N, C-alpha and C positions, 0 to 999 in steps of 0.2 A: 538420498544417500548421505548428504551432508549432515542432516539431523541424526541419522542412524549412527554414523561414525562418532559424532559428538556424544550421543547418549551412551554408547558402549564404552567410550573413554571415561566418562564420568562414573559409570558403574564400576569399572576396573579400579578407579581411584577412590571408591567408596563415597563418592559425592552423589548420593541418591537424590538429594534435593535438586541439584543441577540437572540430573538425568530426568527427573519428573517434570521440571520446567521446560526442558528441551522437547519432551514428548507433547506436553500441553500446547506449546507454540506450534509444533508440527501439525497437530490435529486441527486446532481451531484456526490458526492464522494462515496455514498453508494448504492443508488437505481440504478442509471444508470451504474456506473462503475462496481459494484459487484453483486448486487442482480439479475439483469436481466440476467447477464452472468451465474450466478450460476443456475438460473432457467432453462436456456437453457441446461446446463449440466444434470440436474435432469430429464428434459423432454425427452432428447435424450436417456438417460439410461433406462427410464421407458418402460416396455413392457406390462403394464396393462392399459387398457383404463380408468378405474376408477381412478387409481393413476395419470395418465396424466391430467385428468379433475380436480382433486383436486389441483394439482400443478398450473394449470392455474388459478383456482379459488382463490388460495392463492395470486397469483401475482396481480389479480384484486382487492382483498380485501385490500392489502397493498397500492396499488396505490390509491384506494378510500380514505384510511386514510390520505395519503399525501395531496390529494386534499382538504380534510377538514381542515387540518392544514394550508394549503397555502391560503385558501379562504379569510381570513381577509386582506391579503396583495395583493392578485390578484383576486378580486371578480368576474369579468366578464368571464375571460377565464376559471377559475376553475368551474364556474357554467355550462358553455357550455360543457366542457369535462365530468363533472360529470353526466349530463343529458344523454350523449351518451354512458356512460360506461355500463349502464344496463337499463332495462325498469323501468320507474318511474311512480308513480301514479299521477293523476291530482292534481296540486298544490304543488307537492313535490319539495323541493328546498334544495340545499346544505346550503343555508343561514340559514335555521332553523333546520338543521340536527345536531346531537350530535357530539362533538369532540370525538376522540378515547378515550376509557376508560384508566384511569391510572392503570397500572398493573405492577407486578413484572416481571423481566426478568433475564435470566441466565447470570450473569456477567462473570462467568468463561468461558462460551462458546464464549462470545464476545471477551474476552482477547485472547483465543486460535485462533480465526479466524483472529485477528490482526496479529498474527504470520504468518498465511497462506498468508495474503495480502502482508506482508513484503517479504516473500519468492518469491511470484510471481513477485513482483516489482524487486527483485534481479535478477531473471531470465531475465526479460525484459531489465534491465539495461545492463547486460552482452551482450545480443543480440545486443543492440544499439551500445555499445562500440566496439564490434567485427564485426559489420556489418553482423550479421547473420539474414537472413530474417525470419519472423515469420512462413512462409509456410514451412520452413525447420525444421523438427522434430529433437530434440536434446535429449541427455541423461542427466539425473541428478542423482548424487550420494549424499545421505544424511548420514552424520555422526551424529547420534542422541545424543544430550546432555540431561541435566536435563530438559531444557525448549527449546521452539522454534520450535519443530516439533512434530506433532501428525499424526500418520499413518491413522487415521480415515478420514483425508482430502486428502488422496493420489489421489483420482479420480479427485478432483478439481485441484490439482497441475498439473496432467498429461494433463487435458483438456485445462486449461487456460495458461499453459506454453508450450503447444504443445510438449509434451515429448514422445519420442519413448520408453523410459524405465526410471523407477525410482528405483534405487538400494540402499539398505542399506549397508553401509561400516563401518568397525571398525577403519580404518586409513585414513589419508589424501590421496587424489588422486594426484599423481605427474603429472605435465604438464597440469593441468586443471585450468580454471578460477574459482574463489571461492568467496563466500560471507558468512556472518554469521548472524544468527537470534538467539539472546540471546546466549545460550550455544551450539547451534547446527550449524554444518558447512555443507555447500552445495558446490558441485563441478560439473562443467560442462566441460567434456573433449572437447578439441578444435581440435582434430585430424580431418583433412579434411576440417576445416573451416578457419583456419588461418595459416600463415607461422610463425612457432614458433620462429625461429631465428630472423625474422624481428620484431615480437612482443616483444621479449626480448630486442632487441636493443632500441625500443621505450620506454619501461619501464625503462631501465637503464639510458637513456637520461633524462627522466622525473625525475627519482630519483636524478640524479646528479644536475639538475636544482633546485629541491626542497631543497636539502641539502645546495646549495649555497644561496638560498633565506633565509633559516633558519639561516645561519651564519650571514647574513646581519642584520636580525632582532635581533639576540642575541648581536651583536656588539652595536646596538642602545640601547637595554635594559641594556647592561653592562656599558653604559656611564652615570655616576652619574649625570653629569650636565643636560643631557636630562631628566632623570627620575625625578630629583628634581624640574626642572623648567617647564616641559611640563604639560599641563592640565591633570587631572586624566583620562578624557575620551580618550585622545590621547595615554596615557600609556596603558590603558586597551585595546585599539584597537591593539596595538603592541603585547601585551600578548596573545590576541586572535589569531593573526597571527602566533605566536609561537606555540600555541596549535594545530592549524589547520595543520601547516607544519609538526609537529611531528607525528600527527595522519596519515597524508598522507604518510610520509616516512615509517611508520610501515606497512601500507597497501601495498605499492609498494614493500617493501622488502619481504613481505609474498607472493605476487604474483610471484615475480621473483624466489623465493625459490621453489615454487610449480611447476614452468615451467621448471626448470633445471633438 
């Protein structure tokens, strides 16, 4: 609904470029990446035939709405898919069907689910960094803060993160890979997945390199001749390098501390 309202507002203002971008993000970044996967979770959990039917119907209704929004930009393929999506009456066409109604939506729910998406992305990032195959179930420990974690979405985290367990903890978990969502911390124990000593060696080497890089940047920024004579964009770029290096050092130091 959020994307639909934005898209129609852009069309009304003749900003077709922004409307097309909104639809693209809706389809690829939300509907395909998340909504379909979440529907699978709900359908698999459902033990009632009527509930399952309703879930599938909702999926079709939402896809129908996407096709209506997309139709002005891709008229022929959307017409073909729309006709196949359900039985249509003689002469019925997506071209003369109504766009989705402008309705209110739950902004708080959307914001909360963004935290869920970030947590799942954090799990996937650690899997990639540590070469942990998705078929291998892992444990996740959550240290709940004021924001960033809602237990109502635990089933989604477990399914999309392929978790064998999701535990609530009060303190940080030593020797675990970690990431943060707002004020909540998440830990993935790495026992049995990586060589801790080898991983520590890599992190310490990366930390040493990053600190050396930061020193070189600081020397450049500490050179008054460079700062006064270089274009503002060049100086700004060096300052951005400084901020990135400092942030990376902090993350690396935290990882090393949790693994020792």
